[in-house]
C-alpha positions as CSV (number, residue, x, y, z in Angstrom):
1,M,197.4,213.3,106.8
2,K,199.9,213.7,109.6
3,T,197.1,215.3,111.8
4,K,194.8,212.2,111.2
5,N,197.6,209.8,112.1
6,A,198.5,211.8,115.3
7,I,194.7,211.7,116.3
8,L,194.6,208.0,115.6
9,V,197.8,207.3,117.7
10,L,196.4,209.4,120.6
11,S,193.0,207.6,120.5
12,L,194.7,204.2,120.6
13,F,196.9,205.5,123.4
14,F,193.8,206.5,125.5
15,I,191.9,203.2,124.6
16,T,194.9,201.4,126.0
17,L,194.9,203.3,129.2
18,A,191.3,202.6,129.7
19,G,191.8,198.9,129.1
20,C,194.6,198.9,131.7
21,K,192.4,200.5,134.4
22,N,192.1,198.4,137.8
23,P,188.6,197.5,138.9
24,E,187.0,200.3,140.8
25,G,186.8,200.4,144.6
26,E,188.6,201.3,147.7
27,K,191.8,199.5,148.1
28,T,192.4,197.4,151.3
29,K,195.7,197.0,153.1
30,A,196.4,193.4,154.1
31,S,198.1,192.9,157.4
32,E,198.8,190.0,159.8
33,A,195.8,188.0,160.9
34,K,194.4,189.3,164.3
35,E,193.1,187.3,167.2
36,V,189.3,186.8,167.2
37,S,187.3,187.2,170.4
38,K,185.6,183.9,171.4
39,E,183.8,185.3,174.4
40,Q,180.3,184.2,174.7
41,T,177.5,186.2,176.6
42,T,174.2,185.3,177.6
43,D,172.7,188.4,175.9
44,Q,174.5,187.7,172.7
45,E,171.9,186.7,169.7
46,K,173.0,184.5,166.9
47,F,171.6,185.2,163.3
48,G,172.2,182.5,160.6
49,V,173.2,183.7,157.2
50,N,170.6,182.9,154.5
51,T,172.8,181.3,151.8
52,E,170.1,181.5,149.2
53,K,169.8,185.3,149.6
54,S,173.4,186.1,150.0
55,V,176.1,186.5,147.3
56,I,179.5,187.8,146.6
57,H,180.4,189.7,143.4
58,W,184.0,189.8,142.0
59,T,185.7,191.7,139.3
60,G,189.2,191.0,137.7
61,T,190.9,193.0,135.1
62,K,193.7,193.0,132.4
63,P,194.9,195.3,129.7
64,T,192.3,193.8,127.2
65,G,189.3,194.2,129.5
66,E,187.7,192.6,132.5
67,H,185.7,189.7,133.8
68,H,183.1,189.4,136.6
69,G,181.0,187.0,138.3
70,T,179.7,185.6,141.7
71,L,180.7,183.4,144.5
72,Q,178.2,181.7,146.8
73,I,178.3,181.6,150.6
74,K,178.2,178.1,152.1
75,D,177.5,178.9,155.7
76,G,177.8,181.8,158.2
77,Q,176.6,183.5,161.4
78,I,176.4,187.1,162.6
79,F,176.3,187.8,166.5
80,I,174.4,190.7,167.9
81,K,174.9,192.3,171.3
82,D,173.1,195.3,172.6
83,G,171.5,195.9,169.2
84,K,174.9,196.0,167.5
85,I,177.0,193.5,165.5
86,Y,179.4,192.0,167.8
87,G,181.1,189.2,165.7
88,G,180.5,186.9,162.8
89,K,181.9,184.6,160.2
90,V,181.1,183.5,156.7
91,I,182.4,180.4,154.8
92,M,182.7,180.8,151.1
93,D,182.1,177.9,148.7
94,M,185.1,178.2,146.2
95,T,183.6,175.4,144.0
96,S,180.7,177.9,143.2
97,I,182.7,180.5,141.2
98,K,180.7,181.6,138.3
99,N,181.4,184.0,135.5
100,E,178.6,186.3,134.3
101,D,180.2,188.3,131.2
102,I,181.3,185.6,128.8
103,E,178.3,184.5,126.5
104,K,179.8,181.4,124.9
105,E,179.3,178.4,127.3
106,N,182.7,176.8,126.5
107,M,184.6,179.9,126.9
108,R,182.9,180.7,130.2
109,Q,183.6,177.3,131.5
110,K,187.3,177.6,130.3
111,L,187.7,180.7,132.4
112,V,186.0,179.2,135.5
113,G,188.1,176.1,135.2
114,H,191.3,178.2,135.1
115,L,190.1,180.2,138.1
116,K,189.6,177.0,140.0
117,S,193.1,175.7,139.0
118,K,196.4,175.9,140.8
119,D,197.1,179.1,138.9
120,F,194.5,180.8,141.0
121,F,192.4,179.4,143.8
122,N,193.5,175.7,143.6
123,V,189.8,174.7,144.4
124,E,190.6,171.0,144.4
125,N,192.7,171.4,147.6
126,Y,191.0,174.5,149.1
127,K,187.2,174.2,148.5
128,E,186.4,176.8,151.2
129,A,187.6,180.3,152.0
130,A,186.4,182.3,155.1
131,F,186.1,185.8,156.6
132,E,185.9,186.2,160.3
133,L,185.1,189.6,162.0
134,T,187.8,191.1,164.3
135,N,186.3,194.6,164.9
136,I,183.5,196.9,163.7
137,E,183.0,200.6,164.4
138,K,180.6,203.3,163.5
139,I,182.2,205.9,161.3
140,G,179.5,208.3,160.1
141,E,175.9,208.8,159.1
142,D,176.4,208.0,155.4
143,E,175.0,204.8,153.6
144,F,178.2,202.8,154.5
145,S,178.4,204.0,157.9
146,H,180.4,201.1,159.5
147,K,184.0,200.0,158.9
148,V,184.7,196.4,159.7
149,S,188.0,194.6,159.9
150,G,188.5,190.7,159.8
151,N,190.6,187.9,158.8
152,L,190.3,186.8,155.1
153,D,191.4,183.2,154.8
154,I,192.2,182.0,151.3
155,K,194.3,178.9,150.5
156,D,195.1,178.7,154.3
157,I,196.7,182.1,154.1
158,S,195.0,184.5,156.6
159,K,195.3,188.2,156.3
160,N,193.4,191.0,158.0
161,I,191.6,193.5,155.8
162,A,189.2,196.4,156.5
163,F,186.4,197.9,154.4
164,K,183.1,199.7,154.7
165,I,179.6,198.1,155.2
166,N,175.9,199.2,155.5
167,V,173.9,197.4,158.2
168,K,170.1,197.3,158.4
169,M,168.2,195.6,161.3
170,E,164.6,194.9,161.2
171,G,163.2,192.6,163.8
172,D,164.6,189.2,163.5
173,K,166.4,190.1,160.2
174,I,169.8,191.6,159.2
175,A,170.9,192.9,155.9
176,V,174.6,193.6,155.3
177,E,175.9,195.2,152.1
178,S,179.6,196.2,151.6
179,E,181.0,199.1,149.6
180,K,183.0,197.7,146.7
181,F,186.6,197.1,147.7
182,L,189.8,195.8,146.4
183,I,192.1,193.1,147.6
184,D,195.6,192.4,146.2
185,R,195.5,188.7,145.3
186,T,199.3,188.2,145.7
187,N,198.9,188.6,149.4
188,W,197.2,185.1,149.2
189,D,199.7,183.6,146.9
190,I,197.6,184.1,143.7
191,N,200.5,185.3,141.5
192,Y,199.5,184.1,138.0
193,K,200.6,186.8,135.5
194,S,201.3,189.4,138.2
195,K,203.6,192.2,137.2
196,S,204.6,192.8,140.7
197,V,205.8,189.1,140.9
198,F,207.0,188.2,137.2
199,D,209.1,190.5,134.9
200,N,208.8,190.8,131.1
201,L,205.1,190.1,131.0
202,K,204.6,193.3,128.8
203,D,200.9,193.7,128.2
204,Q,200.3,189.9,129.1
205,F,199.4,190.6,132.6
206,I,196.5,190.4,135.1
207,H,196.0,193.3,137.6
208,D,196.7,192.3,141.1
209,D,193.8,194.0,142.5
210,V,190.4,192.1,142.6
211,G,187.1,193.9,143.2
212,I,184.8,192.6,145.8
213,K,181.2,193.6,146.7
214,F,178.8,191.4,148.8
215,K,175.3,191.1,150.2
216,L,174.3,189.1,153.3
217,A,170.9,188.4,154.6
218,A,170.6,186.8,158.0
219,Q,167.9,185.9,160.4
220,K,167.4,184.3,163.8
């Protein structure tokens, strides 16, 4: 009987550990925003982001599980010089936050409403977020063979982050896909139920790390 109880306790322990796991992905380090080059050259080509074919996927976790969904791109440009990405900026529509894992409509809308509230992204006052490229470099021959850094602006707070991307260019079209990466939401003053900000939350917390993965399609 004791052996069975011990096995049950261990099983519950490992289930709890699994539930507490952060979203997967390479963690970024947020630093002070960097100056963006505004230099314009005659041989620079401009590609407009196709908002209907571009999307951002997000994942958030807590001890009892996770939620995931999408965010739409509102506008964006990618600049090419000498056959390589030279610069770019995308505007994110924060009013477009969606959840994809909750089946019941009322519960899904409750979560989305909370994410849009002042506890999280305060969408009423900050309807847009932005990412502007500050640097890109080739790092190898694998699928995610470029590393980019740029200023991520959320709620008028701008921080520079870096992550890996895969770039494909075919004629007048560009496809960019990121590796899944993590941002620490508290760097943008999104502190709701954060253990690093508030004490005595016990297991009623939400992880600071948010998983991000995006796909962009652009053309001349």
